[in-house]
C-alpha positions in Angstrom: 73.1 73.3 26.7 71.0 73.1 29.8 70.4 69.5 30.7 70.1 67.3 33.9 67.3 68.0 36.4 67.3 71.7 35.6 67.1 71.2 31.9 64.3 68.6 32.4 62.3 71.1 34.6 62.7 73.9 32.1 61.8 71.8 29.0 59.2 69.4 30.4 57.6 71.3 33.3 57.9 75.0 32.5 57.8 74.2 28.7 60.0 77.0 27.7 60.0 77.6 24.0 62.3 79.3 21.5 62.9 83.0 22.1 62.0 82.8 25.8 64.5 84.2 28.3 65.9 82.7 31.5 68.7 83.2 34.0 71.1 80.4 35.0 73.2 80.7 38.1 76.1 78.7 39.5 74.9 79.4 43.1 78.1 81.2 44.0 77.3 84.7 42.7 77.6 84.1 39.0 74.6 84.7 36.7 74.1 84.2 33.0 71.1 85.6 31.0 70.1 83.3 28.2 67.6 82.9 25.4 66.2 79.6 24.3 67.3 78.6 20.8 65.1 76.8 18.3 66.5 73.4 19.2 64.4 72.2 22.2 64.6 68.6 23.5 62.4 66.8 25.9 64.9 66.9 28.7 67.2 69.8 27.7 67.4 73.2 26.1 69.9 74.8 23.8 70.6 78.3 25.0 72.3 81.4 23.7 74.1 83.5 26.3 73.3 87.2 26.2 75.0 88.5 29.3 77.2 87.3 32.2 77.7 88.9 35.6 78.9 88.2 39.1 77.1 89.5 42.2 79.3 90.3 45.2 78.6 88.5 48.4 76.3 90.5 50.8 78.0 92.3 53.7 77.6 91.7 56.5 77.0 88.0 56.0 73.9 86.7 57.8 74.2 83.2 59.3 71.0 81.7 60.7 71.2 79.2 63.6 67.6 77.8 63.3 66.4 75.5 66.1 64.8 72.3 64.8 61.1 72.7 64.5 58.5 70.0 64.4 56.8 69.1 61.1 57.1 71.3 58.0 57.6 74.5 60.0 61.4 74.0 59.9 61.3 73.9 56.1 59.0 77.0 56.1 61.6 78.8 58.3 64.5 78.2 56.0 62.4 78.9 52.9 61.4 82.3 54.1 64.9 83.0 55.4 66.3 82.2 52.0 63.8 84.4 50.2 64.7 87.4 52.5 68.5 86.9 52.0 70.1 84.5 54.6 73.7 83.5 53.6 74.1 80.3 55.5 71.8 78.1 57.6 72.9 76.1 60.7 70.4 73.6 62.1 70.5 73.8 65.9 69.6 70.9 68.2 68.1 73.0 71.0 67.1 71.5 74.3 63.4 72.3 73.8 63.3 71.2 70.1 60.5 68.7 69.7 62.0 67.6 66.4 65.1 65.3 66.7 67.5 64.7 63.9 69.2 61.6 65.1 72.4 60.4 63.4 71.6 58.0 60.6 69.2 57.8 57.7 66.3 59.8 59.3 68.5 62.7 60.2 70.2 62.7 56.8 66.7 62.7 55.2 65.6 65.7 57.3 68.8 67.6 56.4 68.3 66.8 52.7 64.8 68.3 52.9 66.2 71.6 54.3 68.9 71.7 51.7 66.4 71.1 48.9 64.0 73.7 50.3 66.8 76.3 50.4 67.9 75.5 46.9 64.4 75.8 45.5 63.7 79.0 47.4 66.9 80.6 46.1 65.8 79.8 42.5 62.3 81.1 43.1 63.7 84.4 44.5 66.3 84.6 41.7 69.3 84.6 43.9 72.7 84.0 42.4 74.0 82.9 45.9 72.5 79.7 47.2 73.0 79.5 51.0 74.7 76.3 52.3 73.0 74.3 55.0 75.5 72.8 57.4 75.4 69.7 59.5 73.3 70.2 62.7 75.1 71.4 65.8 74.4 71.3 69.5 74.7 74.2 71.9 78.4 73.7 72.4 78.9 73.9 68.6 76.7 77.0 68.4 78.7 78.7 71.1 81.8 78.2 69.0 80.1 79.9 66.1 79.2 82.8 68.4 82.9 83.2 69.3 83.9 83.4 65.6 81.2 85.9 64.5 81.4 89.6 64.2 78.2 89.8 66.1 75.8 87.1 67.5 72.2 87.9 68.4 69.9 85.6 70.3 66.4 86.7 69.4 64.1 86.7 72.4 60.7 88.5 72.7 61.3 89.2 76.4 64.7 90.9 75.9 64.9 94.5 77.2 66.8 95.7 74.1 65.7 95.7 70.5 67.5 94.8 67.3 67.6 98.5 66.5 69.6 99.2 69.7 72.5 97.0 68.6 75.8 98.2 67.1 75.6 96.2 63.8 78.8 95.3 62.0 79.5 96.4 58.5 81.4 93.2 57.6 82.0 89.7 58.8 79.4 87.1 60.0 76.2 88.3 61.8 74.9 85.2 63.5 71.1 85.1 64.3 70.0 82.5 66.8 66.3 81.5 66.6 65.0 79.1 69.3 62.3 76.5 69.1 58.6 77.0 69.8 59.2 76.4 73.5 61.9 79.0 73.7 65.6 78.9 74.6 66.4 77.5 78.0 68.1 79.6 80.6 71.1 77.3 80.4 71.4 77.7 76.7 71.0 81.5 76.9 73.7 81.7 79.6 76.1 79.6 77.5 75.6 81.7 74.4 75.9 85.0 76.3 79.1 83.7 78.0 80.4 83.0 74.4 79.7 86.7 73.5 76.2 86.7 72.1 73.8 89.6 72.7 70.1 89.1 73.4 67.5 91.3 71.5 63.9 91.3 70.6 62.4 92.2 67.2 59.3 94.1 68.3 56.3 94.1 70.6 54.7 90.9 69.2 55.7 87.3 69.6 56.5 85.5 66.3 56.5 81.8 65.6 59.8 80.0 65.3 59.1 79.6 61.6 58.7 83.3 60.8 61.1 85.0 63.3 64.3 84.6 61.1 62.7 86.1 58.0 61.4 89.1 59.9 64.8 89.7 61.4 66.7 89.3 58.1 64.3 91.7 56.4 64.9 94.2 59.2 68.7 93.8 58.9 68.4 94.4 55.1 67.3 98.0 56.0 69.4 98.5 59.1 72.7 97.6 57.3 73.9 98.3 53.8 72.7 94.9 52.5 69.7 96.3 50.6 71.4 99.6 49.5 
């Protein structure tokens, strides 16, 4: 039986009928292929399971530290990153971020929107792994993540070295740091480099803060074994 919000969406919005196929995931790598039975309610579906499987977690694991972006561009950034395969999202309170997630109801509402966006993007792209979105961090918290990662890369269009010049890890966390529209400050860059991060560019063009991560994640899918 598929009920709750997902069952309501499948029955009332998508209007799935008897004999139609769908995939249900637990968000942690487990997938179930199902067929809708003849009994279909207004807010639920009765399903027959035809196959079960479990997808291994991708290696290396890509963690995105995405600077807060004004308006809906932050949601666009995490949506595209999820579709291209990010494994975890860390909202970053960068110095030059115009958007501010203050502690309290407004910050909680903004974080909930990112989490909802990621969840819906994971379903749309048929991912069995749904990336978690952590509580926001400042630069000190981000530096701590740099120190615990197999590799941390600060993406900067002005960097002398490219992403293809780096020695990419085969396992562990690969942390991508994407700054706000105004760029990462010299102080932030120094702090992250002192913690062990490397600075690299993607290519000859300058991307928006909302599209940088997805381009980098797609490139890493080819440069590592993630897409093989």
